[in-house]
N, C-alpha and C positions, 0 to 999 in steps of 0.2 A: 399613370403607369402604362408602359408599352406592352404590347402583346408580341411575343416572339414565337408564337406557335408555328411549328413547321420549319423553323430555321435550321434545326439539326438535320432534318431530312434533306434539305437542299444542300447543305455542306457535305453530307455523306454522299449524295449523288455526284457531286463534283469531285470529291476525293476518290470515289470508285472509278470514275472515268480516267483520272490521272494515273491511278495504280494499274489499270488495264492497259493504258498506253505504254507505260514503262515496261510492263511485262511483255507486250508485243515487240517492243524494240529489242529487249534483251534476247528474246527467242529468235528474232531475225538475225541478230549478230551471231548468235551461237550456231544457227543453221549455215550462215555464210562461212564461218570458221571451219566447221566440219567439212563442208564441200571443198574448201580450199585445201585443207589438209589431205583429203582424199586425192585431189589432183596432184599434189606434191608427192604423195606416196606412189601413185600410179606412174608418174614421171620417173621417180627413182627406180622403181622395179623395171620399167621398160628400158631405162638407160643401162641398168646392170645387164639385162638380157642382150642389149645391143653390144655392150662392151665384150660380152662373151662370144659374139659372132653370130647371133641369131639373125634371121632374115627379117625384112620389114613387116611381113604378115604376122610373124611371131611377136615382134615388138609391139605392134598395134593390139594384138590379142591380149598380151600381158597388161597393157595399160587399160584397155576396156574392161578387163576382168576386175581390176581394182576400182576404177573410176565410174563404171557404169556404161550402159549401151549408148547413151547420148553423148559420150565424150568424143572430142576431136583430137587426134594425135598427129603431131608433125615431128619429123626427125631431120636434123641437120648434121652433116658430117663435114669436118674440116681438120686437116693436119693431124690425124690420129685421134681426134676427139669427136664425140657424138653428143648432141644435145637433143633431148626429147622434151617436147612441150605438150601438155595435156590441158585442154579447155573443156569445161562442162557447164551445162546450165545450172544456175543456182536453184531454180524451181522449175518443175515441168509444166505447171498450170497456174493461172491466176494473173494478177496485174503486174507481177515482176518477172514475167516469162523471158524477157530479153536480157536479163542480167546473167552474166557468165563469170566463172572463176577460172583462174589459170595457175598452173604449177609447172615448173621446169626443173630439169636435172641434167647435169653434164658429167660424162664419164670418159675416161681414156680407153680406147679400144685395145684389147690385148692382141699381141702378135700371133 
């Protein structure tokens, strides 16, 4: 007769590592999604402000208010249209510091 003493403990340990890894991946994807949506919302708000005739400082302030202080805001104007692009870091600290998310929005400037 074989002795299987401790085999359940080993299987549980491997299973817990797998569950923890899946949980970390799900949380990372959720964090990236939230950051990207914030950038899109910031770009949309800033494009609306730009379409209403606000100056570039007000446009940037609007986008930074929504996306956060680390956001980078660029505006492009062409043929009566304005495009605002907002880029922000995914995380402020840690091994993924270099990852960034981007959102953009385009609006027609009002006369």
